[in-house]
C-alpha positions as CSV (number, residue, x, y, z in Angstrom):
1,M,121.4,180.2,164.0
2,W,122.0,183.2,160.9
3,P,123.9,186.3,162.4
4,Y,124.8,187.1,158.7
5,P,122.2,190.2,156.8
6,T,119.6,188.5,155.2
7,V,119.5,190.0,151.7
8,L,123.0,189.4,149.8
9,A,123.9,191.1,146.5
10,H,124.4,187.9,144.5
11,R,128.1,188.7,142.5
12,G,128.5,191.7,143.8
13,G,125.8,193.8,141.7
14,G,123.4,191.8,140.9
15,T,121.5,192.4,137.1
16,L,123.2,196.4,137.6
17,A,126.8,195.5,137.0
18,P,129.4,193.2,136.0
19,E,129.4,190.1,137.9
20,N,132.1,189.5,140.2
21,T,134.1,192.3,140.0
22,L,134.7,195.5,142.1
23,A,132.5,197.8,139.9
24,G,129.7,195.1,140.8
25,V,130.7,195.5,144.7
26,R,130.3,199.1,144.3
27,R,127.3,199.3,142.4
28,G,126.0,196.8,145.2
29,M,126.7,199.4,147.8
30,Q,125.5,202.1,145.8
31,A,122.1,200.2,145.6
32,G,122.2,200.0,150.0
33,F,123.8,196.5,150.0
34,R,126.7,195.8,152.4
35,A,126.6,192.0,152.2
36,I,127.5,189.9,148.7
37,E,127.9,186.6,147.2
38,F,130.5,186.0,144.9
39,D,132.9,182.9,143.3
40,V,136.4,182.3,143.9
41,M,138.7,180.0,142.2
42,L,142.4,179.1,141.5
43,A,144.8,180.4,138.6
44,R,147.6,178.4,137.2
45,D,149.7,179.8,139.5
46,G,148.0,179.2,142.3
47,I,146.3,182.6,143.3
48,P,142.9,183.0,143.4
49,V,140.9,185.2,141.6
50,V,136.9,186.0,142.1
51,L,135.3,184.5,138.9
52,H,132.8,182.4,138.2
53,D,132.9,180.0,135.1
54,P,136.3,177.6,134.5
55,W,136.8,179.2,131.2
56,L,137.0,182.6,129.5
57,G,134.5,184.0,126.6
58,R,130.9,184.7,129.0
59,T,132.1,187.5,131.1
60,V,135.7,187.6,130.5
61,S,138.0,188.2,127.6
62,G,139.4,185.4,126.2
63,S,139.1,181.9,125.5
64,G,140.3,179.1,127.5
65,N,140.6,177.5,131.0
66,V,140.8,180.2,133.7
67,F,144.0,177.2,135.1
68,D,145.5,177.9,131.6
69,Y,146.7,181.2,133.1
70,D,148.2,183.2,135.9
71,A,146.7,185.2,138.1
72,A,148.4,188.6,136.7
73,E,147.2,187.4,133.1
74,L,143.7,186.9,134.0
75,A,143.6,190.2,135.5
76,A,144.6,192.2,132.5
77,L,141.9,190.6,130.9
78,D,138.1,192.6,130.5
79,A,135.8,191.6,133.1
80,G,133.4,194.1,131.7
81,S,133.1,194.7,128.3
82,W,130.3,192.0,127.9
83,F,127.8,194.2,129.9
84,G,128.5,197.4,128.6
85,R,130.5,199.9,127.4
86,A,130.8,201.8,130.3
87,Y,132.4,199.1,132.3
88,R,135.1,198.5,129.3
89,G,138.6,197.6,130.7
90,E,137.1,196.0,134.0
91,P,139.7,193.6,135.6
92,V,139.6,190.4,136.7
93,P,139.9,190.7,140.5
94,L,142.2,189.1,142.5
95,F,140.8,187.4,145.5
96,A,143.3,189.5,148.4
97,D,142.5,192.7,146.1
98,F,138.6,192.1,146.3
99,A,138.1,190.7,150.4
100,R,140.2,193.6,151.5
101,F,137.9,195.9,149.7
102,C,135.3,194.4,150.6
103,K,135.9,194.5,154.8
104,D,137.3,197.7,154.3
105,H,133.7,199.0,153.2
106,G,132.1,197.3,155.3
107,V,130.7,194.4,152.6
108,W,130.1,191.2,154.7
109,M,131.1,188.1,151.9
110,N,129.5,184.8,151.7
111,I,132.6,183.3,149.4
112,E,131.6,180.4,147.1
113,I,134.9,178.5,146.6
114,K,134.1,177.6,143.1
115,P,137.5,175.4,142.1
116,A,137.8,174.7,138.4
117,P,137.7,170.5,137.9
118,G,140.5,168.5,140.2
119,H,141.4,171.8,141.9
120,D,139.0,171.1,144.8
121,I,141.4,170.7,147.8
122,E,143.2,173.5,146.5
123,T,141.1,175.9,146.0
124,G,139.5,174.9,148.9
125,A,143.0,175.1,151.3
126,V,144.0,178.4,149.6
127,A,140.5,180.5,149.9
128,A,140.2,179.6,153.6
129,R,143.9,180.1,154.6
130,M,143.6,183.6,152.6
131,T,140.6,184.3,154.6
132,A,141.7,183.8,157.6
133,A,144.7,185.8,157.7
134,L,142.6,188.4,156.3
135,F,140.2,188.7,159.6
136,A,141.9,186.8,162.4
137,A,141.2,189.2,164.8
138,E,137.1,188.9,163.8
139,I,137.6,184.9,164.0
140,G,139.9,185.4,167.3
141,A,136.7,187.5,168.9
142,A,134.3,185.5,167.7
143,E,135.9,182.2,169.5
144,V,135.3,185.2,172.7
145,D,132.2,186.8,172.2
146,A,129.4,185.0,169.3
147,R,127.9,187.5,168.7
148,Q,131.0,188.7,167.0
149,T,130.3,186.0,164.2
150,A,128.6,188.4,162.2
151,R,131.5,190.1,161.4
152,V,133.2,186.8,159.9
153,P,133.0,185.7,156.6
154,L,130.9,182.6,155.4
155,L,132.6,180.5,153.1
156,S,130.1,177.9,150.8
157,S,130.7,175.2,148.5
158,F,129.4,172.8,146.0
159,S,132.1,170.7,146.4
160,T,132.4,168.9,149.8
161,V,136.1,168.0,149.4
162,A,137.1,171.7,148.7
163,L,134.5,172.3,152.2
164,E,136.7,169.8,154.0
165,A,140.2,171.0,152.8
166,A,138.9,174.8,154.0
167,R,137.8,172.9,157.6
168,A,141.4,171.2,157.6
169,A,143.1,174.9,156.4
170,A,141.4,177.3,159.1
171,P,138.5,175.6,161.0
172,G,137.9,178.6,162.6
173,L,136.0,179.8,159.6
174,P,132.8,179.0,159.4
175,R,131.2,177.2,156.3
176,A,128.0,176.0,154.4
177,W,127.2,173.4,152.1
178,L,125.7,174.2,148.7
179,T,122.9,171.4,147.1
180,D,121.0,172.2,144.4
181,K,118.3,169.9,146.2
182,L,118.3,168.5,149.8
183,P,119.1,164.9,149.6
184,L,117.6,162.3,151.9
185,D,120.7,162.1,154.3
186,W,121.2,165.9,154.3
187,E,121.1,165.8,157.9
188,A,124.3,163.2,158.3
189,R,125.9,164.5,155.6
190,A,125.9,168.4,157.0
191,R,126.9,167.2,160.4
192,A,129.7,165.1,159.0
193,L,130.5,168.4,157.3
194,G,130.8,170.6,160.4
195,V,128.9,172.9,158.6
196,V,126.7,175.9,159.7
197,A,125.0,176.3,157.5
198,L,122.3,174.8,154.1
199,H,122.7,176.7,150.9
200,V,119.7,175.2,148.8
201,N,118.0,176.4,145.2
202,Q,115.3,178.1,146.3
203,R,113.4,176.4,142.9
204,H,113.3,172.7,145.2
205,L,113.1,173.7,148.6
206,R,109.9,172.9,149.9
207,R,107.9,174.0,153.4
208,A,108.3,170.9,155.4
209,Q,112.1,170.7,154.7
210,A,112.7,174.6,155.8
211,A,111.2,173.2,158.6
212,A,113.6,170.2,158.7
213,V,116.8,172.6,158.5
214,K,115.7,175.1,160.6
215,A,114.7,172.2,164.0
216,A,118.3,170.8,163.0
217,G,120.1,174.0,164.1
218,F,121.4,175.1,161.1
219,G,121.2,178.0,159.3
220,L,119.2,178.3,155.8
221,F,120.0,180.3,152.7
222,C,118.5,180.3,149.4
223,Y,119.8,181.3,145.7
224,T,119.0,183.2,143.7
225,V,115.6,185.0,144.9
226,N,114.3,187.4,142.0
227,D,110.9,187.8,142.4
228,P,109.5,189.0,146.1
229,R,106.4,187.6,146.4
230,R,109.0,184.3,146.5
231,A,111.0,186.1,148.9
232,R,108.9,186.5,150.8
233,T,107.0,183.1,151.1
234,L,110.8,181.8,151.7
235,L,111.2,184.1,155.0
236,A,107.6,183.3,156.3
237,W,108.7,179.1,155.9
238,G,112.2,180.5,158.3
239,V,114.3,180.4,155.8
240,D,117.2,183.1,156.9
241,A,118.4,184.6,154.1
242,F,118.6,184.9,150.2
243,C,120.8,186.2,147.2
244,T,119.4,188.7,144.4
245,D,120.0,189.6,141.0
246,R,117.4,191.9,140.9
247,I,118.7,194.3,144.3
248,D,116.3,196.8,142.1
249,V,113.3,195.5,143.2
250,I,114.8,193.9,146.0
251,G,116.5,195.7,148.2
252,A,119.0,195.4,151.3
253,D,116.6,195.9,153.3
254,F,113.8,193.7,152.3
255,A,113.4,191.6,155.0
């Protein structure tokens, strides 16, 4: 079962705003989205920030690795100028501030745990603990009434080590396993991880695989779907949800 929204804005605002920023979330909200996917990793001081790359230079000013900087130093860097002058000075968000903003504005979150190399356990545990603390009431309500699950964020990661750490730190939070291609032993591995869903690269998914995942009782999510025709095909196969960069052509109510 997939109790969450069907269409998510990738990294907040898709192609319409700088990724993984509060400006991106606001742009996604302007387009009608109340569900997003974004990335979390740890700064040097162990504080989680919202960033995709483990190094600076692509979307954030500066150079070097993210874990060479404390969170306050990262928050002072420019994460918007690369996208356009209108976003100059847009900061790297702290995860706590970002998640609280989303919660306060009714934006559901697929939180991808994106560890820098060698930081899988700590990143998974910290992200899970902070999310569980912020959503303690919602997690408690979902344990009593499954219909409340839709109010609880979903953690996901390519790192099975991070997912295991997240499970140990906050077992009440639902988790999903991200994988580029479904391996032959996907079901056994998914059950061992205790995940509720599989998140797969839409380019490699086949109709029979989608049917098998759904028959096994897992949610099925695809990344990143930017063609409306492909989106319709995937939904017809039984895919539960997907994220998109093209929030200008695939709206939140597309399904």
